[in-house]
C-alpha positions in Angstrom: 28.2 47.0 44.8 25.5 44.5 45.7 25.1 43.9 49.4 25.4 40.2 50.4 23.1 39.2 53.2 23.6 36.5 55.8 20.3 34.8 55.3 21.9 32.2 53.1 24.3 31.2 55.9 21.4 30.8 58.3 19.6 28.7 55.8 22.5 26.4 55.4 22.7 25.9 59.1 19.0 25.1 59.4 19.2 22.4 56.7 22.2 20.5 58.1 20.2 17.5 59.0 18.9 16.8 55.5 20.4 14.4 53.1 23.4 15.6 51.1 21.5 15.8 47.8 18.6 17.6 49.4 21.0 20.0 51.1 22.7 20.9 47.8 19.4 21.4 46.0 18.1 23.6 48.7 21.3 25.5 48.7 21.1 26.2 45.0 17.5 27.2 45.2 18.1 29.5 48.2 21.1 31.1 46.6 19.3 31.8 43.4 16.4 33.3 45.3 18.7 35.5 47.3 20.5 36.6 44.2 17.2 37.6 42.6 16.2 39.6 45.7 19.5 41.4 45.8 19.2 42.3 42.1 15.7 43.7 42.7 17.0 45.6 45.7 19.8 47.0 43.6 17.3 48.1 40.9 15.1 49.8 43.4 18.0 51.6 44.9 19.2 52.8 41.5 15.7 54.0 40.7 15.6 56.1 43.9 18.9 57.8 43.2 19.6 59.8 40.0 23.4 59.5 40.3 25.1 56.9 38.2 26.3 53.8 40.0 29.5 52.1 39.0 29.0 48.3 38.5 32.2 46.4 38.2 32.4 43.5 35.7 31.3 40.3 37.2 34.2 38.0 38.2 33.5 34.4 37.9 34.8 32.5 40.9 36.4 29.2 40.0 33.9 26.3 40.2 34.7 24.2 43.2 35.3 20.5 42.4 32.4 18.6 44.0 31.6 14.9 43.8 29.1 14.0 41.2 25.7 13.5 42.7 23.5 13.5 39.6 22.8 17.2 39.5 24.8 19.5 37.3 25.0 23.2 38.3 27.0 26.1 37.1 29.4 28.3 38.9 27.9 30.5 41.6 28.8 34.2 41.8 30.1 33.8 45.3 33.7 34.2 46.6 34.6 31.1 48.5 36.4 33.0 51.2 33.5 35.3 51.8 31.2 32.3 52.0 33.1 30.9 54.9 33.0 34.4 56.6 29.2 34.5 56.4 29.0 31.1 58.0 31.3 32.0 60.9 29.5 35.2 61.6 26.3 33.4 62.1 27.8 31.0 64.6 27.6 31.8 68.4 30.9 33.5 69.4 33.2 32.0 71.9 32.8 33.6 75.4 36.5 34.2 75.9 37.1 35.6 72.4 34.1 37.9 72.8 35.4 39.2 76.1 38.9 39.7 74.6 37.4 41.8 71.7 35.4 43.9 74.1 38.4 44.5 76.4 40.7 45.2 73.4 38.2 47.7 72.0 38.0 49.7 75.3 41.8 49.5 75.7 42.5 50.8 72.2 40.0 53.6 72.7 41.9 54.5 75.9 45.2 54.5 74.0 43.7 56.8 71.3 42.4 59.2 74.0 45.8 59.2 75.8 47.7 60.0 72.5 45.2 62.9 72.0 46.0 64.3 75.5 42.6 63.5 77.0 43.8 61.8 80.1 40.4 61.7 81.9 38.7 60.0 79.0 41.7 57.6 78.6 41.5 56.7 82.3 37.8 55.9 82.0 38.4 53.7 79.0 41.2 51.8 80.8 39.1 51.4 83.9 36.2 50.1 81.8 38.5 47.5 80.2 39.8 46.5 83.5 36.3 46.1 85.0 35.3 43.9 82.1 38.3 41.6 82.8 38.0 41.4 86.5 34.2 40.9 86.6 34.2 38.2 83.9 35.0 35.2 86.1 37.8 33.9 83.7 41.1 32.8 85.1 43.1 35.7 83.7 46.7 34.4 84.5 46.0 31.1 82.7 44.4 32.8 79.6 47.3 34.2 77.5 45.1 36.6 75.6 43.4 38.0 78.7 46.7 38.1 80.6 48.4 40.1 77.9 45.5 42.6 77.8 45.6 42.9 81.6 49.3 43.6 81.6 48.9 46.2 78.9 46.1 48.0 80.8 48.1 48.0 84.1 51.1 49.4 82.3 49.1 52.3 80.7 47.0 53.3 83.8 49.8 55.0 85.9 50.5 57.5 83.1 47.0 58.9 82.9 46.6 58.8 86.7 49.7 60.8 87.3 48.6 63.4 84.8 45.2 63.7 86.5 46.9 64.1 89.9 49.3 66.7 88.7 46.4 68.6 87.2 44.5 68.5 90.5 47.5 69.9 92.4 48.6 72.6 90.0 46.1 75.0 91.5 46.4 76.2 95.1 44.5 73.7 97.4 40.9 74.6 98.2 40.8 74.8 101.9 37.9 73.1 103.6 36.0 75.1 106.2 36.9 74.6 109.8 34.4 73.2 112.3 31.2 75.3 112.2 31.0 77.9 114.9 27.9 78.7 117.0 26.9 82.2 118.0 27.7 83.4 121.5 24.6 83.5 123.7 25.7 86.9 125.1 25.5 88.4 121.6 22.0 86.9 121.2 20.9 88.2 124.6 22.3 91.7 124.0 20.7 91.8 120.5 17.3 90.9 121.9 17.3 93.2 124.9 18.8 96.1 122.9 15.7 96.2 120.7 13.8 98.0 123.5 16.5 100.6 123.8 16.9 99.8 127.5 20.1 98.9 129.3 18.3 95.7 130.5 14.9 94.1 130.0 12.1 95.9 131.8 11.8 94.9 135.4 8.7 92.8 136.4 5.9 94.9 137.9 4.8 92.3 140.4 6.8 91.3 143.5 6.2 87.5 143.1 9.5 87.0 141.2 11.5 88.8 143.9 9.9 86.8 146.6 10.5 83.5 144.7 14.2 84.4 144.2 14.7 85.4 147.8 13.2 82.1 148.9 15.8 80.3 146.7 18.7 82.2 148.2 17.6 81.0 151.6 17.2 77.4 150.4 20.3 76.7 148.2 24.0 76.9 148.9 26.3 79.2 146.8 29.9 80.2 147.0 29.5 83.5 145.1 27.7 86.6 146.3 24.2 86.6 144.7 22.6 90.0 145.0 19.0 90.6 144.0 19.0 93.9 142.3 16.5 95.2 139.8 18.8 94.4 136.8 19.1 90.8 138.1 15.3 90.5 138.5 14.9 91.9 135.0 17.0 89.2 133.5 15.3 86.6 135.6 12.1 87.8 134.0 13.6 87.7 130.5 14.9 84.1 130.9 11.3 83.0 131.5 10.2 84.4 128.1 10.1 82.0 125.1 13.4 83.2 123.6 15.2 83.6 127.0 14.0 80.2 128.1 15.4 78.6 125.0 18.9 80.1 125.7 18.8 78.8 129.3 17.5 75.3 128.4 20.2 74.9 125.8 22.9 75.8 128.2 21.6 73.7 131.1 21.2 70.6 128.8 24.7 70.9 127.4 26.2 71.6 130.9 25.9 67.9 131.7 28.8 67.2 129.4 31.3 69.5 131.1 30.1 70.4 134.6 32.0 67.7 136.4 35.2 68.6 134.6 34.8 72.3 135.3 34.0 71.9 138.9 37.1 69.7 139.3 39.4 72.2 137.7 38.0 75.1 139.7 38.4 73.2 142.9 42.0 72.4 141.9 42.7 76.1 141.5 40.9 77.0 144.8 38.1 79.0 143.1 34.4 79.2 143.8 32.5 76.5 141.9 29.7 78.9 141.0 32.1 80.6 138.6 31.1 77.7 136.2 28.1 79.8 135.3 30.3 82.4 133.5 30.7 79.7 130.9 26.9 79.3 130.8 26.6 83.0 130.0 29.6 83.2 127.7 29.0 80.1 125.5 26.0 78.0 126.8 28.8 75.4 127.2 29.3 75.3 123.5 33.1 74.8 122.7 32.6 76.2 119.2 30.9 79.4 120.4 32.2 82.5 118.5 31.3 86.0 119.5 31.1 89.0 117.0 34.3 90.3 118.6 36.2 87.0 117.8 36.2 85.4 121.2 36.0 81.6 121.1 35.3 78.6 123.2 33.5 77.7 126.4 35.2 80.6 128.1 35.2 83.0 125.1 38.9 83.9 125.1 40.1 86.5 122.6 43.2 85.3 120.7 45.7 87.5 122.5 44.3 86.5 125.9 44.4 82.9 125.1 48.0 83.1 124.0 48.8 84.9 127.3 47.5 81.8 129.2 49.1 79.2 127.0 46.3 78.3 124.6 47.8 77.4 121.2 46.2 78.7 118.1 47.6 77.3 114.8 46.3 76.2 111.4 45.3 72.8 112.9 44.1 73.5 116.4 42.6 76.3 118.5 42.9 75.4 122.1 40.5 78.1 123.1 38.0 75.4 121.9 39.6 72.7 124.1 37.1 72.5 127.0 39.6 71.3 129.7 42.6 73.4 128.6 40.5 76.5 128.2 39.0 75.8 131.7 42.4 75.7 133.2 43.3 78.9 131.4 40.1 80.6 132.6 40.8 79.6 136.2 44.3 81.1 136.1 42.9 84.3 134.5 40.1 84.6 137.1 42.5 84.0 140.0 44.8 86.7 138.6 41.9 89.1 138.3 40.8 88.4 141.9 44.3 89.1 143.1 44.0 92.4 141.3 40.5 93.5 142.4 39.6 91.3 145.5 35.9 91.4 144.5 34.1 88.7 142.4 31.7 91.1 140.7 34.6 93.3 139.6 36.4 90.1 138.5 33.4 89.2 136.3 33.3 92.8 134.9 37.1 92.7 134.2 36.7 89.2 132.6 34.2 90.7 130.2 35.7 94.1 129.3 39.3 93.7 130.4 41.1 94.7 133.6 42.1 98.0 132.2 38.5 99.1 131.7 37.5 98.2 135.2 40.6 99.7 136.8 40.0 103.0 134.9 36.4 103.0 136.1 37.6 102.5 139.7 40.0 105.4 139.4 37.4 107.7 137.9 34.7 107.1 140.5 36.6 106.1 143.6 34.3 103.1 144.0 35.6 99.6 143.9 32.0 98.4 143.8 30.3 97.1 140.7 26.7 98.2 141.6 27.9 101.8 142.3 29.6 101.8 138.9 26.4 100.4 137.4 24.5 103.4 138.7 27.1 105.9 137.5 27.1 104.3 134.0 30.9 104.2 133.8 31.2 100.7 132.3 30.4 99.6 128.8 26.8 98.6 128.2 27.6 94.9 127.6 29.6 94.8 130.9 26.8 96.4 132.8 24.5 93.6 131.6 27.1 90.9 132.0 27.2 90.6 135.8 23.3 90.6 136.2 23.1 88.0 133.5 25.5 85.7 135.4 23.7 86.2 138.7 20.3 85.4 137.1 21.6 82.3 135.3 23.2 81.1 138.5 19.9 81.4 140.4 18.0 79.5 137.6 20.7 76.8 137.3 20.6 76.0 141.0 16.8 75.4 141.0 15.4 75.3 137.4 12.0 73.9 138.5 11.4 77.0 140.7 11.3 79.1 137.4 9.3 76.6 135.5 12.2 75.0 133.6 12.5 71.2 133.3 15.7 70.1 131.5 17.5 66.7 131.4 21.3 67.4 131.3 23.3 65.5 128.7 25.5 62.7 129.9 29.1 63.5 130.8 31.6 62.8 128.0 33.5 59.6 128.7 36.6 59.2 126.7 39.8 57.2 126.1 42.9 59.3 125.3 45.4 58.1 122.8 48.6 59.7 121.5 48.8 59.0 117.7 52.4 60.4 117.4 51.7 61.3 113.7 49.0 63.4 111.9 45.9 61.3 111.2 42.7 62.0 109.3 39.6 61.8 111.6 37.7 60.0 108.8 40.3 57.2 108.9 40.0 57.0 112.7 36.2 56.9 112.5 36.3 54.1 109.9 38.8 52.2 112.0 36.9 52.2 115.2 33.4 52.3 113.7 32.1 55.6 115.0 30.7 58.7 113.3 33.1 61.5 112.4 30.8 63.9 114.2 31.4 61.9 117.4 35.1 62.5 117.1 34.5 66.2 116.4 32.4 66.4 119.6 35.2 64.9 121.6 37.9 67.0 120.0 36.4 70.5 119.3 39.8 72.1 119.4 40.6 70.5 115.9 40.0 73.1 113.2 40.4 70.5 110.4 39.7 66.9 109.9 43.3 66.2 110.6 45.3 66.0 113.9 48.4 68.2 114.2 51.9 66.9 113.7 52.8 67.6 117.3 53.7 64.1 118.7 52.4 65.2 122.1 48.9 65.7 120.8 46.2 63.7 122.7 43.3 62.5 120.6 40.1 61.7 122.5 38.0 58.6 121.5 34.8 57.3 122.8 35.4 55.2 126.0 36.4 51.7 125.2 37.8 52.4 121.7 41.5 52.8 122.5 42.6 49.2 121.9 40.6 49.0 118.7 42.3 52.2 117.5 45.8 50.9 118.3 45.2 47.6 116.6 43.6 49.1 113.5 46.1 51.9 112.9 49.0 49.4 113.2 47.8 47.9 109.9 48.5 51.1 108.0 51.9 52.8 107.7 51.8 56.2 109.6 53.0 58.1 106.5 49.6 57.1 104.9 47.4 58.1 107.8 46.4 61.4 106.1 45.3 59.8 102.8 44.3 56.2 103.2 40.8 55.2 104.2 38.8 52.2 105.2 35.7 50.7 103.6 33.2 48.2 104.9 32.1 46.0 102.0 28.4 45.9 101.1 26.5 43.1 99.4 27.3 43.0 95.6 30.5 45.1 95.8 33.7 43.8 94.2 37.3 45.0 94.3 36.7 46.6 90.9 33.6 48.6 92.0 35.3 49.7 95.3 38.4 50.7 93.4 36.4 52.8 91.0 34.5 54.5 93.9 37.7 55.7 95.5 39.5 56.3 92.2 42.3 53.8 93.0 43.6 50.9 90.9 42.4 47.4 91.6 46.1 46.3 91.8 46.9 48.8 94.6 43.7 48.0 96.5 44.4 44.3 96.3 48.0 44.8 97.4 47.1 47.0 100.3 44.9 44.2 101.6 47.0 41.2 100.7 44.4 39.9 98.3 44.5 38.3 94.8 43.4 40.5 92.0 40.3 38.3 91.4 39.5 37.7 95.0 35.9 38.0 96.0 35.4 40.0 99.2 32.7 39.1 101.6 30.1 41.5 102.7 30.9 43.4 106.0 34.6 42.8 105.5 36.7 46.0 106.1 39.2 47.0 103.4 42.1 49.4 103.5 41.8 51.9 100.7 45.2 53.3 99.5 43.9 56.6 98.3 46.5 58.9 96.7 47.7 61.6 99.1 46.3 65.0 98.3 48.4 68.2 98.7 48.1 69.7 102.2 48.1 73.4 102.8 51.6 74.6 103.8 52.1 77.4 106.3 52.9 80.5 104.2 51.8 78.9 100.9 48.8 80.1 99.0 45.5 78.4 99.7 42.0 79.2 98.5 39.0 79.5 100.8 35.4 79.9 99.9 33.5 82.0 102.4 30.3 80.9 104.2 27.3 82.9 105.2 28.5 83.4 108.8 32.0 84.4 107.9 33.4 87.9 108.6 36.8 89.4 107.9 37.6 89.1 111.6 36.5 85.4 111.8 38.4 84.3 108.6 41.5 86.2 109.6 41.4 84.5 113.1 40.7 81.1 111.5 43.9 81.3 109.4 46.0 83.1 112.0 46.6 86.1 109.8 45.7 89.8 110.3 42.7 91.5 108.9 45.0 93.9 107.1 46.8 91.1 105.4 43.6 89.3 104.4 42.2 92.5 102.8 45.4 93.3 101.0 45.8 89.9 99.5 42.2 90.1 98.1 42.0 93.7 97.2 39.3 94.4 99.7 38.6 98.0 100.6 36.1 97.4 103.3 35.2 94.7 105.8 32.2 93.6 103.7 32.2 89.9 103.1 29.5 87.8 101.4 29.0 84.0 101.1 30.8 82.4 98.1 33.8 84.7 97.9 36.9 82.8 96.9 39.8 84.3 99.0 43.5 84.0 98.6 45.2 83.4 101.9 48.7 82.6 103.1 48.1 80.9 106.4 50.6 80.9 109.1 52.3 83.4 111.4 50.8 86.9 111.4 53.0 89.8 110.4 53.6 92.5 107.8 53.6 91.8 104.1 56.6 90.0 102.7 59.8 92.1 102.5 62.8 91.6 100.3 65.8 90.1 102.0 68.9 92.3 102.4 70.8 92.6 99.1 73.9 91.0 100.7 72.0 88.1 101.9 70.2 87.6 98.6 73.3 87.9 96.5 75.1 85.4 98.8 72.3 83.0 98.8 71.8 83.2 95.0 75.5 82.5 94.5 75.3 79.5 96.8 71.9 78.1 96.3 71.4 75.0 98.5 74.1 76.2 101.0 73.2 77.5 104.5 72.8 81.3 104.8 72.8 83.1 108.2 70.2 85.7 108.7 69.9 88.1 111.6 66.3 88.9 112.4 65.4 92.6 112.4 62.5 94.5 114.0 59.2 93.9 112.2 60.3 90.7 110.5 58.3 87.5 110.8 58.8 83.9 109.8 56.4 84.6 107.0 58.2 87.6 105.6 61.6 85.9 105.9 60.4 82.7 104.2 59.0 84.8 101.3 62.3 86.7 101.0 64.4 83.6 100.8 61.9 81.6 98.7 61.4 78.9 101.3 58.7 77.9 103.7 58.0 78.6 107.4 58.1 74.8 108.1 61.7 74.7 106.5 62.7 77.7 108.7 61.5 75.9 111.9 63.1 72.6 110.9 66.4 74.3 110.5 66.1 76.3 113.7 64.6 74.0 116.3 64.3 76.7 118.9 61.4 78.1 117.0 59.3 75.1 118.1 59.6 76.3 121.7 59.3 80.1 121.4 58.3 82.8 118.9 60.7 84.6 116.7 62.5 87.6 118.2 64.5 90.5 116.8 68.2 89.7 117.1 67.7 85.9 116.5 70.1 84.4 114.0 68.5 81.9 111.6 70.2 79.3 109.4 68.4 79.3 106.1 68.8 76.8 103.3 67.2 77.8 100.0 65.8 75.0 97.8 68.0 74.0 95.0 
């Protein structure tokens, strides 16, 4: 078929101002010229292609009745309806109609994608259609066509959003890494000094260092015995080397944050204030310090020792990293050790290697004197270095300038304490009170995640002066949404639509959460509540995925998730303790214990017969909450909820549990 071109329509429009007769003559001439050009184009096209073309018989359109103007013309080979179509196409389109066509096109594409099962593509098309509407500036409620399109889009969006969310949660949740740990300075010191093969760094050849240290002992006060032995002088010398000085300076700088609190706690417990320098040696006052052996916190508690002194370790918190609680626990432990040995050097040795090790050394040698044991080499190498390191660090800390060290301590941490009463995401807290998340992490190092625990007694520390702002801001958001919702400060050029797209929420829900109209324009610097859809949270005893980091070890990951190394290796088919960065581990976080065991046949048969009805289970030796939950196909949280005493003490053999299996 011949292709009709629109030039004729344009020509007509250009000649509208001419007289009627002139217009008709021009129209006839232009039409004939266009017809001739089309014929030539058709001939050229036929010459280029060897295949035969089908030419339908010409259909003569009825000759329109026109008023006589003195010029007689024949019928034109143009369909009257197509003529009007050409004219309309050349006219500027109406803005509202053009917007409606664009929105309808995107909407229909979304419907096609949704029918084909491509929910992500459908959601993108629906959002594009919605963006076109909301950014147009038209009054949508008062424009029937646009209002109908808007309602259709809003009715279709939830379906593809729910599909996407269910797809995201079908896999076990990927667990974010906990707060990054820092190496223990003791590990670093021992690694450096062991390179020489010596028990301690080589002692200085000159006597100037000893004379200098002796002068300090006469000039400064101290409430611990400070003995200048060759091992102590060796470490004094080491701490003036480049690497040793860096360790000391880091600790002295960070000590400013915690020294007042530590001194206060030690005084409350009736202990020497110079015991503070154990924390300098153990962690350089870094709450996230982690040793190769798995000790954590300012005072480097092993997990079992921390539990012995009341430090909680769960999926959410590790109170070994709580500076004040750990200091109280360390003070109690040190006081207990002093009651056992009556000598502060033996107390330090026992704090490092355990009271059993020191007691055994006393029994073997008959000496209750650390320096005699040092000479007899009856203590572990690390413990033999531990006491001289503390004495050397104490001497330097009391008069750094004497040893050529000039450090400005950090300011003490000043905080407001609030009791949220419900779990809350630290990012929401930071956005509510306008501080960095890192500032909240610094003040709450015991938090292993970006979420506070569900314990209503938990105290969250905020920068001083922020408590009232926190209370007012959090009151605007329902507590059940504190784990998912966010806040956003509007920037220049942002709209509700662009903000909704950034956080993957609907404009309607965003507007509703903030009490705004759908077409409202938000001013820059205004703070919005973002109703983000809640993501699945790891459940104790439920499978989670964890991607390992460079610094991870089997011990550290097991400790992080409160499971045993044996369990961790079994779940992941690991035959050795070798771990590399990037491994994706399967973990069932929660209470440590043996692998899940089957419930007794009688219990299982009874429970299967009465699913949803309470079942009484008597705890046997070796059973744990984890194994019982697996056997009855429930969760540890459900067991605790149905047996409230488990919130106050651990499970014991002989306990009777009431278990309700899910229907």
